[in-house]
C-alpha positions in Angstrom: 305.8 111.4 129.5 304.3 114.9 129.9 305.2 117.5 127.4 308.0 119.6 128.9 308.6 122.2 126.2 306.8 124.9 124.4 308.4 125.2 121.0 310.0 122.7 118.6 312.0 123.8 115.6 314.9 122.7 113.4 318.1 124.8 113.2 320.6 125.4 110.4 322.7 122.6 111.7 319.9 120.1 111.0 319.2 119.6 114.7 315.8 119.6 116.4 315.6 122.2 119.2 313.0 122.1 122.1 312.8 125.6 123.5 316.3 126.2 122.0 317.9 123.1 123.3 319.0 120.3 120.9 317.5 116.9 121.6 319.5 113.7 121.9 318.8 110.1 121.1 317.9 107.6 123.8 321.6 106.6 123.7 322.6 110.2 124.6 324.0 111.0 121.2 323.1 114.4 119.6 320.3 114.0 117.1 321.8 115.5 113.9 319.9 114.7 110.8 321.3 114.3 107.3 318.9 116.7 105.6 317.1 119.9 106.5 313.9 118.3 105.3 314.1 115.4 107.7 315.0 117.8 110.6 311.9 119.9 109.8 309.7 116.8 109.7 310.9 115.5 113.0 310.5 119.0 114.6 306.9 118.9 113.3 306.4 115.6 115.1 307.6 117.1 118.4 305.6 120.2 117.8 302.4 118.2 117.2 302.5 116.5 120.6 299.8 117.3 123.1 300.1 117.4 126.9 301.5 113.9 126.8 304.3 112.8 124.5 303.3 109.7 122.5 306.4 108.1 120.9 304.1 106.0 118.7 303.0 109.2 116.9 306.6 110.1 116.1 307.8 107.4 113.7 310.4 109.6 112.0 312.0 110.4 115.3 312.1 106.7 116.1 313.7 105.8 112.8 316.3 108.6 113.2 317.1 107.4 116.7 317.5 103.8 115.4 319.8 105.0 112.6 322.1 106.6 115.1 321.9 104.3 118.1 321.2 100.9 116.6 322.4 100.9 113.1 325.3 103.4 113.1 327.7 101.3 115.2 327.5 98.4 112.7 325.7 99.3 109.5 327.2 96.3 107.6 325.8 93.9 110.1 322.4 95.5 110.0 322.4 95.5 106.2 323.2 91.7 106.2 320.1 91.1 108.3 317.9 93.0 105.8 319.7 91.4 102.8 318.8 87.9 104.1 315.2 88.6 103.0 316.5 88.4 99.4 317.0 84.7 99.9 313.3 84.0 100.6 311.5 87.1 99.2 307.7 87.2 99.3 307.7 87.6 95.5 309.3 84.2 94.9 306.6 82.1 96.4 303.3 81.9 94.6 300.0 80.2 95.4 299.4 76.8 93.9 295.7 77.5 93.9 293.3 79.1 93.4 294.3 80.0 89.9 292.8 83.5 90.2 295.1 84.3 93.2 298.2 83.0 91.4 297.3 85.1 88.4 296.9 88.2 90.6 300.3 87.5 92.2 301.9 87.2 88.8 300.3 90.4 87.6 301.6 92.3 90.6 304.9 90.7 91.4 306.4 89.7 88.0 307.0 93.4 87.0 308.9 93.9 90.2 311.1 90.8 89.5 311.6 92.1 86.0 312.7 95.5 87.4 315.2 93.8 89.7 316.6 91.6 86.9 317.3 94.6 84.8 318.5 96.8 87.7 320.9 94.3 89.3 321.6 91.9 86.4 320.2 88.9 88.3 317.8 86.1 87.9 315.3 84.4 90.3 313.9 81.0 91.1 310.1 81.4 91.3 308.1 78.6 92.7 304.5 77.5 93.6 304.0 76.7 97.3 306.0 77.6 100.4 308.8 75.1 100.4 312.1 77.0 100.4 314.0 77.1 97.1 317.5 78.5 97.1 318.2 81.5 94.9 321.3 81.7 92.7 324.4 82.7 94.7 325.1 85.7 92.4 321.5 87.0 92.9 321.9 86.8 96.7 325.3 88.5 96.6 324.1 91.4 94.3 321.0 92.1 96.4 323.2 92.1 99.5 325.6 94.5 97.9 322.7 96.8 96.9 321.5 96.8 100.5 325.0 97.2 102.0 325.7 100.3 99.8 323.2 102.3 101.9 324.1 104.4 104.9 322.6 104.1 108.4 319.8 106.5 107.8 318.8 104.8 104.5 318.9 101.4 106.2 316.7 102.7 108.9 314.1 103.7 106.4 314.5 100.5 104.4 314.0 98.3 107.5 310.2 98.7 108.0 309.7 98.3 104.2 311.5 95.0 104.2 310.3 93.6 107.5 306.7 94.7 107.3 306.3 93.7 103.6 308.5 90.6 103.6 310.1 91.7 100.3 313.5 93.1 99.9 312.9 93.6 96.2 309.7 95.7 96.6 311.5 97.7 99.2 314.5 98.4 97.0 312.2 99.3 94.1 310.4 101.8 96.3 313.7 103.2 97.7 315.1 103.7 94.2 312.0 105.5 92.9 310.8 102.7 90.6 307.6 102.1 92.6 305.2 104.4 94.4 304.4 103.7 98.0 300.7 102.8 97.4 301.7 100.4 94.6 304.4 98.9 96.8 301.9 98.4 99.7 299.4 96.9 97.3 302.0 94.4 96.2 303.2 93.3 99.6 299.7 93.1 101.1 298.2 91.3 98.1 297.6 88.1 100.0 295.9 90.0 102.9 293.6 91.7 100.5 292.7 88.4 98.9 291.9 86.8 102.2 289.6 89.8 103.1 287.9 89.5 99.8 287.2 85.8 100.1 286.3 85.6 103.8 285.3 89.1 104.8 287.3 91.6 106.9 288.1 90.6 110.5 288.2 93.7 112.8 291.4 92.6 114.6 293.1 91.6 111.4 292.2 94.9 109.8 293.6 96.8 112.8 296.8 94.9 112.6 297.1 95.5 108.9 296.5 99.2 109.3 299.3 99.3 111.8 301.6 97.5 109.4 300.6 99.9 106.7 301.4 102.9 108.9 304.9 101.5 109.7 305.4 100.8 106.0 304.4 104.4 105.0 306.6 105.8 107.7 309.6 104.0 106.3 308.8 105.3 102.8 308.4 108.9 104.0 311.6 108.7 106.0 313.5 107.7 102.8 311.8 110.4 100.8 313.2 113.0 103.2 316.9 111.9 102.9 
């Protein structure tokens, strides 16, 4: 789509205006943001567009649209989908070998599980290998409750953290300020980094990983602006 406006700005009502006109979501709902900071950041995304509008360069806009159009009508249902990751979290499943990889996983992931144990008063079943091991019912329920307690905008930001990283626990730690974004990414991409170290970096794999990291970072920034 060609750029059809000159100026993009946020107003006092936390709307984004294009040449003075408020924008709407793809579902034709007014795009009203929960904070002035998020409204300003989204206005900046629109203002930074060139002659052609590239939606891929506006991740905050996309997440805000999703919060209103996709999540808002049924936040509880959306939260259940994210909470399901807590039943088979990346952090539960460790390498059987080599021992060096297993040790690296333990060093990175055990502190996150310790944080979650303390934060939610839960325990976990950690195993070597990829065969599914059920988690305690109370653990699953409490992680689900922590997810469901978030509103549509918070769930929108949490979504890429969970789905890209494969870890609800790392996402919650980041969302609650217990983990910085770079540390969170290092934890959830640990296996990718290991593979690159052992076998060399594949260009296509590196490109895909960079895309995942950008999505992950966008989710983290979105949450930081709420």
